[in-house]
N, C-alpha and C positions, 0 to 999 in steps of 0.2 A: 552367934550374930548379932549382936543387939547395937543399941544406939549409943551404949556408951562403948562404943571402938575398940572393944574387946572380944578374943573369941573363949570358948570354955571348950573345953581346957583349953588350954595355951602353951600347952609342951603335948607328946606324946613320942609314943618311944615305941620301935618295933624290930623287923632282926633284920640284915641286909638278906635281900634277890626277898622277901616276902613283899605281895604285892594285897593292900589295900583299899579300900572303898570309904572314905572323909566323904563321909553323908554332912552337910551342914545346914540348917534352918538357920532363917531369916527370921529372928524375929521381934525386930527394930520397924522403924515408919520410913526408913530408905534402902535404896539400892546401896546390901556389901558384893563382895567378891572375897574370891579364896585362887590365892595364885601360889605353884612353889616355885622357887628358885634360890637363887641365891644372892647373899646381901646384894652386892654390886649390880647383880641384874634386876633383880626390884627394886633399888633405888633409881636404874635407869629406866625405867616401865615409868615408874611412878614420876618420875619429871614430866615426862611424856605426859600422862596424864594429865599432867596438869595444864598447860599446852590446850591441852584437844578435851574437855571435860567431859563430853559430850560423847568420845568414841568405842564404840562395840567393838568390844574383839569374843573368840573365843579360843582356844588352843585347849593341848589336852592336857595342859602343866592348870589349867583354871576354870575356875566356874563363880558365873556370875549369880545373883540370886536380887528379885524383887521380896521385898517388905509382903514376910506370911510364905510363904516360899522356901520350898529347899529345895536341894541339890548338893552331886556329888562329883568326884575325881574320885577316876578311878586308879590305881598307881603303883608301882610295882619298882622298889626299892634297890636298888643295884647297885650301889657302892656303898663302903659301910661311912659313918660321918655325920652330920649335920645339914637338914635341909628348912630354908626356908619356910618360911609363909606367911602372906601378908596378906589387906584389904588394902588396893593403888585407887581407892575412889579418892578427887580430889579431897585433904582434909583429915583421909582417916589414915592413913599410914602415918602421919607423922602424928595422929593423938594418940598414937600407937596400939593399932589396930596389926598382931604381928605374931608371931610365935614358931612356933621348935617342932620340929621330925628327930629323933635321937634314932640315926640306928648305926642298933649295933653291930658288929661285925658276926658277919656267920665262920662256922667251926672250918679251920684252912682256907680260908679267903682274906684275899688284903684290904688291909684299910687306906679306902682314898678318901680324903674326904669334897661329898657330891652331893648329887641332885639329880641324881640317880636317873637316869632312859631322855633325859630332857630333850628333847630336837630343839634347835633354831628354823 
C-alpha cells in the first residue's frame, strides 16, 4: 500500500479451499485499508465511506492500516472465481486502489464466482 493508490501485487492467485494470510504494509503517509468483496459490495461500501469519511469499521474481510504500520486479513477462499479487494478510503477507490484474487477451482469442486466465506 502506497500513496500512489496501488496495491503491490495487484493480483494474487490461490486455490479453492486455501486459507491465506494477506499481510499489508502501509508505506504511505495516509491511512489505507484492504477490503475483500464483490465489485458490487465494494462500490456500495465505498459510497457509504464517501458520505461518512471518518467512519471506522472492523469486519473479518478487511483491515485498516495507519501510515508506517502493517496489518493482515486471514481468509479462507471457499469458492472458485474472482474475489476483489480495494481501499475504500475516500478518493482511493476512484484513484484505482483495487486488486484481484483469482481462486482456482479445486479438483472435484464446483466452480462458482464468489468471495468465499464472506458474511454480512
